[in-house]
N, CA, C, O and the ligand as a Tripos MOL2 file, in Angstrom:
@<TRIPOS>MOLECULE
protein
  277   275    70     0     0
PROTEIN
NO_CHARGES

@<TRIPOS>ATOM
      1 N           2.0230  -17.9330   23.1740 N.3       1 MET1
      2 CA          2.4470  -16.8530   24.0770 C.3       1 MET1
      3 C           2.5890  -15.5400   23.2960 C.2       1 MET1
      4 O           2.8590  -15.5270   22.0950 O.2       1 MET1
      5 N           2.3970  -14.4510   24.0220 N.am      2 VAL2
      6 CA          2.4800  -13.1410   23.3830 C.3       2 VAL2
      7 C           3.9340  -12.6890   23.3230 C.2       2 VAL2
      8 O           4.6260  -12.6270   24.3400 O.2       2 VAL2
      9 N           4.3670  -12.3830   22.1410 N.am      3 LYS3
     10 CA          5.7350  -11.8920   21.9790 C.3       3 LYS3
     11 C           5.7950  -10.3880   22.2570 C.2       3 LYS3
     12 O           4.7910   -9.6870   22.1330 O.2       3 LYS3
     13 N           6.9760   -9.9020   22.6340 N.am      4 PRO4
     14 CA          7.1340   -8.4540   22.8360 C.3       4 PRO4
     15 C           6.7870   -7.6890   21.5670 C.2       4 PRO4
     16 O           7.0630   -8.1340   20.4530 O.2       4 PRO4
     17 N           6.1870   -6.5500   21.7620 N.am      5 ARG5
     18 CA          5.7680   -5.7550   20.6150 C.3       5 ARG5
     19 C           6.9570   -5.2270   19.8210 C.2       5 ARG5
     20 O           7.9140   -4.6820   20.3720 O.2       5 ARG5
     21 N           6.8620   -5.4060   18.5290 N.am      6 GLN6
     22 CA          7.9050   -4.8830   17.6590 C.3       6 GLN6
     23 C           7.7200   -3.3720   17.5070 C.2       6 GLN6
     24 O           6.6940   -2.9090   17.0090 O.2       6 GLN6
     25 N           8.7070   -2.6270   17.9330 N.am      7 SER7
     26 CA          8.5790   -1.1780   17.8750 C.3       7 SER7
     27 C           9.2460   -0.5950   16.6310 C.2       7 SER7
     28 O           9.0810    0.5850   16.3210 O.2       7 SER7
     29 N           9.9920   -1.4270   15.9310 N.am      8 SER8
     30 CA         10.6710   -0.9300   14.7430 C.3       8 SER8
     31 C           9.6710   -0.7650   13.6030 C.2       8 SER8
     32 O           9.2150   -1.7420   13.0090 O.2       8 SER8
     33 N           9.3460    0.4690   13.3180 N.am      9 ALA9
     34 CA          8.3650    0.7390   12.2760 C.3       9 ALA9
     35 C           9.0340    0.7140   10.9120 C.2       9 ALA9
     36 O           9.8700    1.5580   10.5880 O.2       9 ALA9
     37 N           8.6480   -0.2630   10.1360 N.am     10 LYS10
     38 CA          9.1940   -0.3310    8.7900 C.3      10 LYS10
     39 C           8.2760    0.4180    7.8240 C.2      10 LYS10
     40 O           7.1160    0.7060    8.1150 O.2      10 LYS10
     41 N           8.8390    0.7070    6.6940 N.am     11 THR11
     42 CA          8.0530    1.4080    5.6960 C.3      11 THR11
     43 C           7.1000    0.4450    5.0020 C.2      11 THR11
     44 O           7.4770   -0.6670    4.6340 O.2      11 THR11
     45 N           5.8790    0.8840    4.8340 N.am     12 MET12
     46 CA          4.9280    0.0620    4.1110 C.3      12 MET12
     47 C           5.0240    0.3900    2.6250 C.2      12 MET12
     48 O           4.8030    1.5230    2.1970 O.2      12 MET12
     49 N           5.3530   -0.6180    1.8760 N.am     13 ALA13
     50 CA          5.4780   -0.4130    0.4490 C.3      13 ALA13
     51 C           4.1190   -0.5070   -0.2210 C.2      13 ALA13
     52 O           3.4290   -1.5230   -0.1340 O.2      13 ALA13
     53 N           3.7580    0.5580   -0.8790 N.am     14 SER14
     54 CA          2.5220    0.5430   -1.6500 C.3      14 SER14
     55 C           2.9000    0.7140   -3.1110 C.2      14 SER14
     56 O           3.7510    1.5340   -3.4560 O.2      14 SER14
     57 N           2.2580   -0.0660   -3.9570 N.am     15 ALA15
     58 CA          2.5780    0.0070   -5.3690 C.3      15 ALA15
     59 C           1.3200    0.2630   -6.1830 C.2      15 ALA15
     60 O           0.3060   -0.4180   -6.0330 O.2      15 ALA15
     61 N           1.4150    1.2550   -7.0410 N.am     16 LEU16
     62 CA          0.3420    1.4860   -7.9920 C.3      16 LEU16
     63 C           0.6960    0.7360   -9.2680 C.2      16 LEU16
     64 O           1.7400    0.9830   -9.8710 O.2      16 LEU16
     65 N          -0.1790   -0.1800   -9.6770 N.am     17 VAL17
     66 CA          0.0830   -0.9760  -10.8720 C.3      17 VAL17
     67 C          -0.9530   -0.6330  -11.9310 C.2      17 VAL17
     68 O          -2.1570   -0.7450  -11.7000 O.2      17 VAL17
     69 N          -0.4740   -0.2160  -13.0890 N.am     18 CYS18
     70 CA         -1.3830    0.1140  -14.1820 C.3      18 CYS18
     71 C          -1.8510   -1.1730  -14.8450 C.2      18 CYS18
     72 O          -1.0420   -2.0090  -15.2470 O.2      18 CYS18
     73 N          -3.1630   -1.3200  -14.9530 N.am     19 SER19
     74 CA         -3.7100   -2.5390  -15.5350 C.3      19 SER19
     75 C          -3.6430   -2.5170  -17.0570 C.2      19 SER19
     76 O          -3.9570   -3.5190  -17.6990 O.2      19 SER19
     77 N          -3.2440   -1.4040  -17.6420 N.am     20 ARG20
     78 CA         -3.1410   -1.3040  -19.0940 C.3      20 ARG20
     79 C          -1.7020   -1.5390  -19.5690 C.2      20 ARG20
     80 O          -1.4580   -2.4050  -20.4090 O.2      20 ARG20
     81 N          -0.7600   -0.7740  -19.0340 N.am     21 CYS21
     82 CA          0.6220   -0.8720  -19.4960 C.3      21 CYS21
     83 C           1.5230   -1.5390  -18.4530 C.2      21 CYS21
     84 O           2.7180   -1.7190  -18.6880 O.2      21 CYS21
     85 N           0.9460   -1.9080  -17.2960 N.am     22 GLU22
     86 CA          1.6630   -2.6030  -16.2270 C.3      22 GLU22
     87 C           2.7940   -1.7830  -15.6360 C.2      22 GLU22
     88 O           3.7290   -2.3360  -15.0560 O.2      22 GLU22
     89 N           2.7160   -0.4830  -15.7770 N.am     23 ALA23
     90 CA          3.6980    0.3860  -15.1400 C.3      23 ALA23
     91 C           3.4990    0.3430  -13.6330 C.2      23 ALA23
     92 O           2.3680    0.3530  -13.1480 O.2      23 ALA23
     93 N           4.6110    0.2940  -12.8910 N.am     24 VAL24
     94 CA          4.5390    0.2160  -11.4320 C.3      24 VAL24
     95 C           5.1290    1.4870  -10.8310 C.2      24 VAL24
     96 O           6.2530    1.8790  -11.1470 O.2      24 VAL24
     97 N           4.3530    2.1170   -9.9640 N.am     25 THR25
     98 CA          4.8270    3.2850   -9.2420 C.3      25 THR25
     99 C           4.8050    2.9630   -7.7550 C.2      25 THR25
    100 O           3.7500    2.6830   -7.1880 O.2      25 THR25
    101 N           5.9750    3.0040   -7.1300 N.am     26 GLU26
    102 CA          6.0300    2.7110   -5.7040 C.3      26 GLU26
    103 C           5.6970    3.9450   -4.8810 C.2      26 GLU26
    104 O           6.1130    5.0620   -5.1870 O.2      26 GLU26
    105 N           4.9370    3.7020   -3.8360 N.am     27 LEU27
    106 CA          4.5830    4.7840   -2.9380 C.3      27 LEU27
    107 C           5.0720    4.4590   -1.5440 C.2      27 LEU27
    108 O           5.1040    3.2930   -1.1510 O.2      27 LEU27
    109 N           5.4470    5.4650   -0.8060 N.am     28 HIS28
    110 CA          5.7840    5.2820    0.6040 C.3      28 HIS28
    111 C           4.9830    6.3120    1.3870 C.2      28 HIS28
    112 O           5.4860    7.3570    1.8010 O.2      28 HIS28
    113 N           3.7280    5.9700    1.5670 N.am     29 ASP29
    114 CA          2.7800    6.8970    2.1740 C.3      29 ASP29
    115 C           2.6700    6.6290    3.6650 C.2      29 ASP29
    116 O           2.0770    5.6330    4.0800 O.2      29 ASP29
    117 N           3.2380    7.5120    4.4660 N.am     30 ASN30
    118 CA          3.2140    7.3010    5.9070 C.3      30 ASN30
    119 C           1.8040    7.3750    6.4780 C.2      30 ASN30
    120 O           1.4990    6.7180    7.4730 O.2      30 ASN30
    121 N           0.9440    8.1750    5.8510 N.am     31 LYS31
    122 CA         -0.4200    8.2920    6.3550 C.3      31 LYS31
    123 C          -1.1730    6.9780    6.1580 C.2      31 LYS31
    124 O          -1.9250    6.5500    7.0340 O.2      31 LYS31
    125 N          -0.9690    6.3470    5.0150 N.am     32 ALA32
    126 CA         -1.6020    5.0510    4.7730 C.3      32 ALA32
    127 C          -1.0420    4.0260    5.7410 C.2      32 ALA32
    128 O          -1.7800    3.1910    6.2630 O.2      32 ALA32
    129 N           0.2520    4.0870    5.9800 N.am     33 TYR33
    130 CA          0.9130    3.1800    6.9190 C.3      33 TYR33
    131 C           0.3280    3.3230    8.3170 C.2      33 TYR33
    132 O           0.0180    2.3310    8.9760 O.2      33 TYR33
    133 N           0.1810    4.5670    8.7610 N.am     34 GLU34
    134 CA         -0.3570    4.8190   10.0930 C.3      34 GLU34
    135 C          -1.7900    4.3550   10.2090 C.2      34 GLU34
    136 O          -2.1920    3.8250   11.2440 O.2      34 GLU34
    137 N          -2.5640    4.5480    9.1550 N.am     35 ALA35
    138 CA         -3.9700    4.1490    9.1720 C.3      35 ALA35
    139 C          -4.0910    2.6390    9.3220 C.2      35 ALA35
    140 O          -4.9110    2.1570   10.1030 O.2      35 ALA35
    141 N          -3.2960    1.9050    8.5940 N.am     36 VAL36
    142 CA         -3.3270    0.4450    8.6820 C.3      36 VAL36
    143 C          -2.8350   -0.0120   10.0430 C.2      36 VAL36
    144 O          -3.4050   -0.9170   10.6530 O.2      36 VAL36
    145 N          -1.7640    0.6290   10.5140 N.am     37 GLN37
    146 CA         -1.1860    0.2390   11.7980 C.3      37 GLN37
    147 C          -2.1530    0.5090   12.9490 C.2      37 GLN37
    148 O          -2.2610   -0.2950   13.8740 O.2      37 GLN37
    149 N          -2.8460    1.6270   12.8900 N.am     38 ASN38
    150 CA         -3.8310    1.9450   13.9290 C.3      38 ASN38
    151 C          -4.9600    0.9320   13.9350 C.2      38 ASN38
    152 O          -5.4070    0.5020   14.9980 O.2      38 ASN38
    153 N          -5.4180    0.5540   12.7710 N.am     39 THR39
    154 CA         -6.5030   -0.4200   12.6760 C.3      39 THR39
    155 C          -6.0730   -1.7560   13.2450 C.2      39 THR39
    156 O          -6.8200   -2.3820   13.9970 O.2      39 THR39
    157 N          -4.8780   -2.1990   12.8970 N.am     40 LEU40
    158 CA         -4.3890   -3.4770   13.3970 C.3      40 LEU40
    159 C          -4.1290   -3.4120   14.9010 C.2      40 LEU40
    160 O          -4.3220   -4.3950   15.6160 O.2      40 LEU40
    161 N          -3.6940   -2.2510   15.3690 N.am     41 HIS41
    162 CA         -3.4430   -2.0940   16.8070 C.3      41 HIS41
    163 C          -4.7480   -2.2140   17.5870 C.2      41 HIS41
    164 O          -4.7810   -2.8050   18.6660 O.2      41 HIS41
    165 N          -5.8200   -1.6530   17.0400 N.am     42 GLN42
    166 CA         -7.1170   -1.7090   17.6930 C.3      42 GLN42
    167 C          -7.6520   -3.1330   17.7500 C.2      42 GLN42
    168 O          -8.3810   -3.4890   18.6760 O.2      42 GLN42
    169 N          -7.3000   -3.9270   16.7850 N.am     43 THR43
    170 CA         -7.7780   -5.3070   16.7730 C.3      43 THR43
    171 C          -6.7880   -6.2480   17.4380 C.2      43 THR43
    172 O          -7.0100   -7.4580   17.4820 O.2      43 THR43
    173 N          -5.6770   -5.6870   17.9650 N.am     44 GLY44
    174 CA         -4.7380   -6.4820   18.7310 C.3      44 GLY44
    175 C          -3.7050   -7.2090   17.9000 C.2      44 GLY44
    176 O          -3.0410   -8.1220   18.3910 O.2      44 GLY44
    177 N          -3.5640   -6.8210   16.6650 N.am     45 HIS45
    178 CA         -2.5910   -7.4720   15.8030 C.3      45 HIS45
    179 C          -1.2420   -6.7630   15.8880 C.2      45 HIS45
    180 O          -1.1800   -5.5440   16.0430 O.2      45 HIS45
    181 N          -0.1930   -7.5200   15.7860 N.am     46 GLY46
    182 CA          1.1280   -6.9440   15.6470 C.3      46 GLY46
    183 C           1.3980   -6.7370   14.1730 C.2      46 GLY46
    184 O           1.1160   -7.6060   13.3480 O.2      46 GLY46
    185 N           1.9390   -5.5930   13.8530 N.am     47 PHE47
    186 CA          2.1410   -5.2640   12.4510 C.3      47 PHE47
    187 C           3.5980   -4.8990   12.2310 C.2      47 PHE47
    188 O           4.1210   -3.9950   12.8830 O.2      47 PHE47
    189 N           4.2480   -5.5900   11.3250 N.am     48 VAL48
    190 CA          5.6520   -5.3330   11.0620 C.3      48 VAL48
    191 C           5.8500   -4.7680    9.6620 C.2      48 VAL48
    192 O           6.4730   -3.7220    9.4780 O.2      48 VAL48
    193 N           5.3210   -5.4610    8.7080 N.am     49 GLU49
    194 CA          5.5900   -5.0520    7.3300 C.3      49 GLU49
    195 C           4.4490   -5.5170    6.4430 C.2      49 GLU49
    196 O           3.8450   -6.5610    6.6900 O.2      49 GLU49
    197 N           4.1630   -4.7620    5.4400 N.am     50 SER50
    198 CA          3.0810   -5.1390    4.5480 C.3      50 SER50
    199 C           3.2930   -4.5110    3.1860 C.2      50 SER50
    200 O           4.0130   -3.5240    3.0360 O.2      50 SER50
    201 N           2.6600   -5.0960    2.2210 N.am     51 GLU51
    202 CA          2.6860   -4.5090    0.8850 C.3      51 GLU51
    203 C           1.2580   -4.3620    0.3930 C.2      51 GLU51
    204 O           0.4160   -5.2390    0.5860 O.2      51 GLU51
    205 N           1.0130   -3.2500   -0.2370 N.am     52 ILE52
    206 CA         -0.3110   -3.0150   -0.8040 C.3      52 ILE52
    207 C          -0.1590   -2.7660   -2.3010 C.2      52 ILE52
    208 O           0.6530   -1.9490   -2.7340 O.2      52 ILE52
    209 N          -0.9490   -3.4800   -3.0670 N.am     53 GLU53
    210 CA         -0.9180   -3.2910   -4.5070 C.3      53 GLU53
    211 C          -2.2430   -2.6860   -4.9500 C.2      53 GLU53
    212 O          -3.3110   -3.2540   -4.7280 O.2      53 GLU53
    213 N          -2.1500   -1.5470   -5.5680 N.am     54 ILE54
    214 CA         -3.3430   -0.8470   -6.0230 C.3      54 ILE54
    215 C          -3.3520   -0.8680   -7.5460 C.2      54 ILE54
    216 O          -2.4420   -0.3480   -8.1910 O.2      54 ILE54
    217 N          -4.3960   -1.4770   -8.1130 N.am     55 LYS55
    218 CA         -4.4700   -1.5540   -9.5710 C.3      55 LYS55
    219 C          -5.3930   -0.4780  -10.1080 C.2      55 LYS55
    220 O          -6.4170   -0.1380   -9.5160 O.2      55 LYS55
    221 N          -4.9920    0.0340  -11.2370 N.am     56 GLY56
    222 CA         -5.7960    1.0790  -11.8480 C.3      56 GLY56
    223 C          -5.1910    1.4600  -13.1850 C.2      56 GLY56
    224 O          -4.5440    0.6450  -13.8430 O.2      56 GLY56
    225 N          -5.4060    2.6980  -13.5800 N.am     57 THR57
    226 CA         -4.8850    3.1790  -14.8510 C.3      57 THR57
    227 C          -3.9690    4.3580  -14.5870 C.2      57 THR57
    228 O          -4.3500    5.3220  -13.9230 O.2      57 THR57
    229 N          -2.7530    4.2720  -15.1160 N.am     58 CYS58
    230 CA         -1.7860    5.3260  -14.8680 C.3      58 CYS58
    231 C          -2.1450    6.5970  -15.6380 C.2      58 CYS58
    232 O          -3.0310    6.5940  -16.4920 O.2      58 CYS58
    233 N          -1.4510    7.6630  -15.3250 N.am     59 GLY59
    234 CA         -1.7620    8.9510  -15.9150 C.3      59 GLY59
    235 C          -1.6420    8.9750  -17.4280 C.2      59 GLY59
    236 O          -2.4950    9.5340  -18.1170 O.2      59 GLY59
    237 N          -0.5850    8.3670  -17.9400 N.am     60 SER60
    238 CA         -0.3780    8.3950  -19.3810 C.3      60 SER60
    239 C          -1.4340    7.5850  -20.1240 C.2      60 SER60
    240 O          -1.8630    7.9530  -21.2180 O.2      60 SER60
    241 N          -1.8490    6.4700  -19.5080 N.am     61 CYS61
    242 CA         -2.8960    5.6670  -20.1290 C.3      61 CYS61
    243 C          -4.2390    6.3840  -20.0780 C.2      61 CYS61
    244 O          -5.0400    6.2900  -21.0080 O.2      61 CYS61
    245 N          -4.4760    7.0950  -18.9920 N.am     62 GLN62
    246 CA         -5.7140    7.8620  -18.8980 C.3      62 GLN62
    247 C          -5.7270    8.9750  -19.9250 C.2      62 GLN62
    248 O          -6.7720    9.3160  -20.4780 O.2      62 GLN62
    249 N          -4.5500    9.5420  -20.1750 N.am     63 ALA63
    250 CA         -4.4730   10.6280  -21.1370 C.3      63 ALA63
    251 C          -4.7260   10.1250  -22.5590 C.2      63 ALA63
    252 O          -5.3370   10.8180  -23.3730 O.2      63 ALA63
    253 N          -4.2480    8.9110  -22.8500 N.am     64 SER64
    254 CA         -4.4020    8.3790  -24.2000 C.3      64 SER64
    255 C          -5.7710    7.7370  -24.4070 C.2      64 SER64
    256 O          -6.3180    7.7480  -25.5100 O.2      64 SER64
    257 N          -6.3080    7.1800  -23.3320 N.am     65 CYS65
    258 CA         -7.6030    6.5130  -23.4590 C.3      65 CYS65
    259 C          -8.3300    6.5720  -22.1250 C.2      65 CYS65
    260 O          -7.8000    6.1280  -21.1060 O.2      65 CYS65
    261 N          -9.5280    7.1100  -22.1250 N.am     66 ARG66
    262 CA        -10.2660    7.2720  -20.8760 C.3      66 ARG66
    263 C         -10.9950    5.9990  -20.4800 C.2      66 ARG66
    264 O         -11.5430    5.9300  -19.3800 O.2      66 ARG66
    265 N         -11.0180    4.9980  -21.3350 N.am     67 VAL67
    266 CA        -11.7420    3.7620  -21.0550 C.3      67 VAL67
    267 C         -10.9430    2.9250  -20.0790 C.2      67 VAL67
    268 O          -9.7570    2.6800  -20.2990 O.2      67 VAL67
    269 N         -11.5780    2.4790  -18.9960 N.am     68 GLN68
    270 CA        -10.9120    1.6810  -17.9870 C.3      68 GLN68
    271 C         -11.0720    0.1930  -18.3050 C.2      68 GLN68
    272 O         -12.1210   -0.2490  -18.7750 O.2      68 GLN68
    273 N         -10.0130   -0.5640  -18.0390 N.am     69 VAL69
    274 CA        -10.0500   -2.0000  -18.3120 C.3      69 VAL69
    275 C         -10.8750   -2.6950  -17.2590 C.2      69 VAL69
    276 O         -11.0330   -3.9150  -17.3040 O.2      69 VAL69
    277 ZN         -0.5230    2.7450  -17.9930 Zn       70 ZN70
@<TRIPOS>BOND
     1     1     2 1
     2     2     3 1
     3     3     4 2
     4     3     5 am
     5     5     6 1
     6     6     7 1
     7     7     8 2
     8     7     9 am
     9     9    10 1
    10    10    11 1
    11    11    12 2
    12    11    13 am
    13    13    14 1
    14    14    15 1
    15    15    16 2
    16    15    17 am
    17    17    18 1
    18    18    19 1
    19    19    20 2
    20    19    21 am
    21    21    22 1
    22    22    23 1
    23    23    24 2
    24    23    25 am
    25    25    26 1
    26    26    27 1
    27    27    28 2
    28    27    29 am
    29    29    30 1
    30    30    31 1
    31    31    32 2
    32    31    33 am
    33    33    34 1
    34    34    35 1
    35    35    36 2
    36    35    37 am
    37    37    38 1
    38    38    39 1
    39    39    40 2
    40    39    41 am
    41    41    42 1
    42    42    43 1
    43    43    44 2
    44    43    45 am
    45    45    46 1
    46    46    47 1
    47    47    48 2
    48    47    49 am
    49    49    50 1
    50    50    51 1
    51    51    52 2
    52    51    53 am
    53    53    54 1
    54    54    55 1
    55    55    56 2
    56    55    57 am
    57    57    58 1
    58    58    59 1
    59    59    60 2
    60    59    61 am
    61    61    62 1
    62    62    63 1
    63    63    64 2
    64    63    65 am
    65    65    66 1
    66    66    67 1
    67    67    68 2
    68    67    69 am
    69    69    70 1
    70    70    71 1
    71    71    72 2
    72    71    73 am
    73    73    74 1
    74    74    75 1
    75    75    76 2
    76    75    77 am
    77    77    78 1
    78    78    79 1
    79    79    80 2
    80    79    81 am
    81    81    82 1
    82    82    83 1
    83    83    84 2
    84    83    85 am
    85    85    86 1
    86    86    87 1
    87    87    88 2
    88    87    89 am
    89    89    90 1
    90    90    91 1
    91    91    92 2
    92    91    93 am
    93    93    94 1
    94    94    95 1
    95    95    96 2
    96    95    97 am
    97    97    98 1
    98    98    99 1
    99    99   100 2
   100    99   101 am
   101   101   102 1
   102   102   103 1
   103   103   104 2
   104   103   105 am
   105   105   106 1
   106   106   107 1
   107   107   108 2
   108   107   109 am
   109   109   110 1
   110   110   111 1
   111   111   112 2
   112   111   113 am
   113   113   114 1
   114   114   115 1
   115   115   116 2
   116   115   117 am
   117   117   118 1
   118   118   119 1
   119   119   120 2
   120   119   121 am
   121   121   122 1
   122   122   123 1
   123   123   124 2
   124   123   125 am
   125   125   126 1
   126   126   127 1
   127   127   128 2
   128   127   129 am
   129   129   130 1
   130   130   131 1
   131   131   132 2
   132   131   133 am
   133   133   134 1
   134   134   135 1
   135   135   136 2
   136   135   137 am
   137   137   138 1
   138   138   139 1
   139   139   140 2
   140   139   141 am
   141   141   142 1
   142   142   143 1
   143   143   144 2
   144   143   145 am
   145   145   146 1
   146   146   147 1
   147   147   148 2
   148   147   149 am
   149   149   150 1
   150   150   151 1
   151   151   152 2
   152   151   153 am
   153   153   154 1
   154   154   155 1
   155   155   156 2
   156   155   157 am
   157   157   158 1
   158   158   159 1
   159   159   160 2
   160   159   161 am
   161   161   162 1
   162   162   163 1
   163   163   164 2
   164   163   165 am
   165   165   166 1
   166   166   167 1
   167   167   168 2
   168   167   169 am
   169   169   170 1
   170   170   171 1
   171   171   172 2
   172   171   173 am
   173   173   174 1
   174   174   175 1
   175   175   176 2
   176   175   177 am
   177   177   178 1
   178   178   179 1
   179   179   180 2
   180   179   181 am
   181   181   182 1
   182   182   183 1
   183   183   184 2
   184   183   185 am
   185   185   186 1
   186   186   187 1
   187   187   188 2
   188   187   189 am
   189   189   190 1
   190   190   191 1
   191   191   192 2
   192   191   193 am
   193   193   194 1
   194   194   195 1
   195   195   196 2
   196   195   197 am
   197   197   198 1
   198   198   199 1
   199   199   200 2
   200   199   201 am
   201   201   202 1
   202   202   203 1
   203   203   204 2
   204   203   205 am
   205   205   206 1
   206   206   207 1
   207   207   208 2
   208   207   209 am
   209   209   210 1
   210   210   211 1
   211   211   212 2
   212   211   213 am
   213   213   214 1
   214   214   215 1
   215   215   216 2
   216   215   217 am
   217   217   218 1
   218   218   219 1
   219   219   220 2
   220   219   221 am
   221   221   222 1
   222   222   223 1
   223   223   224 2
   224   223   225 am
   225   225   226 1
   226   226   227 1
   227   227   228 2
   228   227   229 am
   229   229   230 1
   230   230   231 1
   231   231   232 2
   232   231   233 am
   233   233   234 1
   234   234   235 1
   235   235   236 2
   236   235   237 am
   237   237   238 1
   238   238   239 1
   239   239   240 2
   240   239   241 am
   241   241   242 1
   242   242   243 1
   243   243   244 2
   244   243   245 am
   245   245   246 1
   246   246   247 1
   247   247   248 2
   248   247   249 am
   249   249   250 1
   250   250   251 1
   251   251   252 2
   252   251   253 am
   253   253   254 1
   254   254   255 1
   255   255   256 2
   256   255   257 am
   257   257   258 1
   258   258   259 1
   259   259   260 2
   260   259   261 am
   261   261   262 1
   262   262   263 1
   263   263   264 2
   264   263   265 am
   265   265   266 1
   266   266   267 1
   267   267   268 2
   268   267   269 am
   269   269   270 1
   270   270   271 1
   271   271   272 2
   272   271   273 am
   273   273   274 1
   274   274   275 1
   275   275   276 2
@<TRIPOS>SUBSTRUCTURE
     1 MET1         2 RESIDUE 1 A MET
     2 VAL2         6 RESIDUE 1 A VAL
     3 LYS3        10 RESIDUE 1 A LYS
     4 PRO4        14 RESIDUE 1 A PRO
     5 ARG5        18 RESIDUE 1 A ARG
     6 GLN6        22 RESIDUE 1 A GLN
     7 SER7        26 RESIDUE 1 A SER
     8 SER8        30 RESIDUE 1 A SER
     9 ALA9        34 RESIDUE 1 A ALA
    10 LYS10       38 RESIDUE 1 A LYS
    11 THR11       42 RESIDUE 1 A THR
    12 MET12       46 RESIDUE 1 A MET
    13 ALA13       50 RESIDUE 1 A ALA
    14 SER14       54 RESIDUE 1 A SER
    15 ALA15       58 RESIDUE 1 A ALA
    16 LEU16       62 RESIDUE 1 A LEU
    17 VAL17       66 RESIDUE 1 A VAL
    18 CYS18       70 RESIDUE 1 A CYS
    19 SER19       74 RESIDUE 1 A SER
    20 ARG20       78 RESIDUE 1 A ARG
    21 CYS21       82 RESIDUE 1 A CYS
    22 GLU22       86 RESIDUE 1 A GLU
    23 ALA23       90 RESIDUE 1 A ALA
    24 VAL24       94 RESIDUE 1 A VAL
    25 THR25       98 RESIDUE 1 A THR
    26 GLU26      102 RESIDUE 1 A GLU
    27 LEU27      106 RESIDUE 1 A LEU
    28 HIS28      110 RESIDUE 1 A HIS
    29 ASP29      114 RESIDUE 1 A ASP
    30 ASN30      118 RESIDUE 1 A ASN
    31 LYS31      122 RESIDUE 1 A LYS
    32 ALA32      126 RESIDUE 1 A ALA
    33 TYR33      130 RESIDUE 1 A TYR
    34 GLU34      134 RESIDUE 1 A GLU
    35 ALA35      138 RESIDUE 1 A ALA
    36 VAL36      142 RESIDUE 1 A VAL
    37 GLN37      146 RESIDUE 1 A GLN
    38 ASN38      150 RESIDUE 1 A ASN
    39 THR39      154 RESIDUE 1 A THR
    40 LEU40      158 RESIDUE 1 A LEU
    41 HIS41      162 RESIDUE 1 A HIS
    42 GLN42      166 RESIDUE 1 A GLN
    43 THR43      170 RESIDUE 1 A THR
    44 GLY44      174 RESIDUE 1 A GLY
    45 HIS45      178 RESIDUE 1 A HIS
    46 GLY46      182 RESIDUE 1 A GLY
    47 PHE47      186 RESIDUE 1 A PHE
    48 VAL48      190 RESIDUE 1 A VAL
    49 GLU49      194 RESIDUE 1 A GLU
    50 SER50      198 RESIDUE 1 A SER
    51 GLU51      202 RESIDUE 1 A GLU
    52 ILE52      206 RESIDUE 1 A ILE
    53 GLU53      210 RESIDUE 1 A GLU
    54 ILE54      214 RESIDUE 1 A ILE
    55 LYS55      218 RESIDUE 1 A LYS
    56 GLY56      222 RESIDUE 1 A GLY
    57 THR57      226 RESIDUE 1 A THR
    58 CYS58      230 RESIDUE 1 A CYS
    59 GLY59      234 RESIDUE 1 A GLY
    60 SER60      238 RESIDUE 1 A SER
    61 CYS61      242 RESIDUE 1 A CYS
    62 GLN62      246 RESIDUE 1 A GLN
    63 ALA63      250 RESIDUE 1 A ALA
    64 SER64      254 RESIDUE 1 A SER
    65 CYS65      258 RESIDUE 1 A CYS
    66 ARG66      262 RESIDUE 1 A ARG
    67 VAL67      266 RESIDUE 1 A VAL
    68 GLN68      270 RESIDUE 1 A GLN
    69 VAL69      274 RESIDUE 1 A VAL
    70 ZN70       277 GROUP 0 **** ****
């Protein structure tokens, strides 16, 4: 059965994780949240909470070494 739509919009936690020094930077990007929510809404999914982990190289690591892992 279809449950009532959850209207309580929670913050989507996005984390940037450096693959070199493993530094974690948390992001709370409402635009990214809205983009994901709109996509899920179009496909009929209910969306409450999600986490996104983005791996890459942080600023300090890029400054010390331009080579990507
Ligand atoms: Zn780093």
